[in-house]
C-alpha positions in Angstrom: 83.6 95.5 134.8 86.3 92.8 134.8 89.8 94.0 134.4 92.3 91.7 132.6 96.0 92.4 132.9 97.9 92.3 129.6 101.6 92.8 129.7 102.8 95.0 126.8 106.1 96.0 125.2 105.7 99.1 123.0 108.7 99.5 120.6 107.0 102.4 118.8 106.9 106.1 119.7 103.1 105.9 119.6 100.7 105.7 122.6 99.3 102.4 123.8 95.9 101.3 122.4 93.0 102.8 124.3 89.2 102.7 124.3 87.6 105.6 122.3 84.6 105.9 124.7 83.4 104.7 128.0 81.5 101.7 126.6 83.6 100.8 123.6 84.5 97.1 123.4 87.5 97.7 121.0 90.7 99.5 121.5 92.3 101.3 118.6 95.5 99.9 117.2 98.0 102.4 115.9 100.3 102.1 112.9 104.0 102.1 113.5 105.4 103.1 110.2 109.2 103.0 109.8 110.9 103.6 106.5 114.4 102.6 105.4 115.7 106.1 105.3 113.7 107.4 108.2 111.9 110.0 106.1 108.1 110.4 105.4 107.0 107.6 107.7 104.1 106.6 105.5 102.9 103.3 104.1 100.8 103.2 100.9 98.4 100.4 100.2 97.4 100.5 96.6 93.8 99.8 95.4 93.1 96.1 95.6 96.3 95.4 97.5 97.0 93.9 100.9 99.7 94.9 103.3 101.0 94.1 106.7 101.0 97.1 109.0 103.2 97.1 112.0 102.1 98.3 115.5 105.3 98.0 117.5 103.3 96.2 120.2 104.2 92.9 121.8 101.6 91.4 124.2 101.5 88.7 126.9 97.8 87.8 126.8 96.6 85.7 129.8 95.8 82.0 129.2 92.1 81.6 128.5 91.9 84.8 126.4 92.6 85.9 122.8 92.7 89.3 121.1 90.7 89.7 118.0 91.8 92.3 115.4 88.9 93.9 113.6 88.4 96.7 111.1 87.5 100.2 112.2 83.9 100.9 110.9 84.7 104.4 109.7 87.7 103.3 107.6 85.5 100.4 106.2 82.5 102.6 105.3 84.3 105.8 104.1 87.5 104.4 102.6 86.9 100.7 101.9 89.7 99.6 104.2 89.2 96.3 106.0 91.2 93.7 108.0 91.6 90.8 105.5 91.4 87.9 108.0 88.8 89.6 110.2 88.7 88.9 113.0 92.4 88.2 113.2 93.3 86.1 116.2 96.3 86.8 118.6 96.7 83.7 120.8 97.7 83.9 124.4 101.0 82.1 123.6 102.1 84.4 120.8 104.9 86.8 121.7 105.7 88.4 118.3 104.8 91.9 117.1 101.1 92.6 116.6 100.5 93.1 112.9 97.4 94.1 111.0 96.6 92.7 107.6 95.0 95.6 105.8 93.2 95.3 102.5 92.2 98.2 100.3 88.9 97.6 98.4 88.7 101.3 97.3 89.7 102.7 93.9 92.2 105.0 95.5 95.5 104.3 97.3 95.2 104.3 101.1 98.0 106.3 102.8 98.9 105.2 106.4 100.8 107.7 108.4 102.8 106.8 111.5 100.3 107.1 114.4 97.1 106.5 112.4 94.4 104.4 114.0 94.2 101.5 111.6 92.2 98.7 113.3 90.7 97.8 116.7 91.4 95.0 119.1 88.9 93.2 121.4 89.9 90.8 124.1 87.7 87.7 124.4 87.6 84.6 126.5 88.5 81.3 124.8 87.2 77.8 125.5 88.8 74.5 124.9 86.5 71.7 123.6 86.6 68.0 123.7 85.1 66.1 120.8 82.7 63.2 121.6 82.9 61.3 118.4 79.9 59.2 117.3 80.1 56.4 114.9 77.3 57.7 112.6 76.0 61.1 111.6 72.5 59.8 112.3 73.4 59.7 116.0 73.8 63.5 116.3 71.1 65.0 118.4 68.1 66.4 116.4 67.4 70.1 116.1 64.6 72.2 114.6 66.9 73.4 111.8 68.2 69.9 111.0 70.4 69.9 107.9 69.0 73.2 106.5 72.0 75.0 105.2 72.8 78.3 103.5 69.7 80.5 103.4 67.4 77.9 105.0 66.2 80.3 107.8 65.1 82.9 105.2 65.5 86.6 105.1 62.5 87.8 107.1 
């Protein structure tokens, strides 16, 4: 297993993200809920609404990698909670707080308590490409699929 060093600043009182099992690819992101008056420490996302949820994490991701923010499957299946821009991308040169764009597709409000696991993050390598522009679309290499688009490969 390759280990990748990611520097982190945690401004919350919550633990750092961690893997939930030995072979998990994602680490749970934890909500850092702060209220104006310091009470309750809950954030409510109404039915059909979208909200930014803070984590209190600031990362220095190595060049050549990104972190993808994804929904947690249990929240999606049981409560209709998803990450709206899934997968959200955190670039290696970003140094701001990690935020999660949560969308509630359920009929009921979703209550987020400080310390709740709200999403997961996966670190992935990135590749830089160089375009080799051709002067006509007819000069693109052939493939078996050709120009077959949406649904062209069938269901079965």
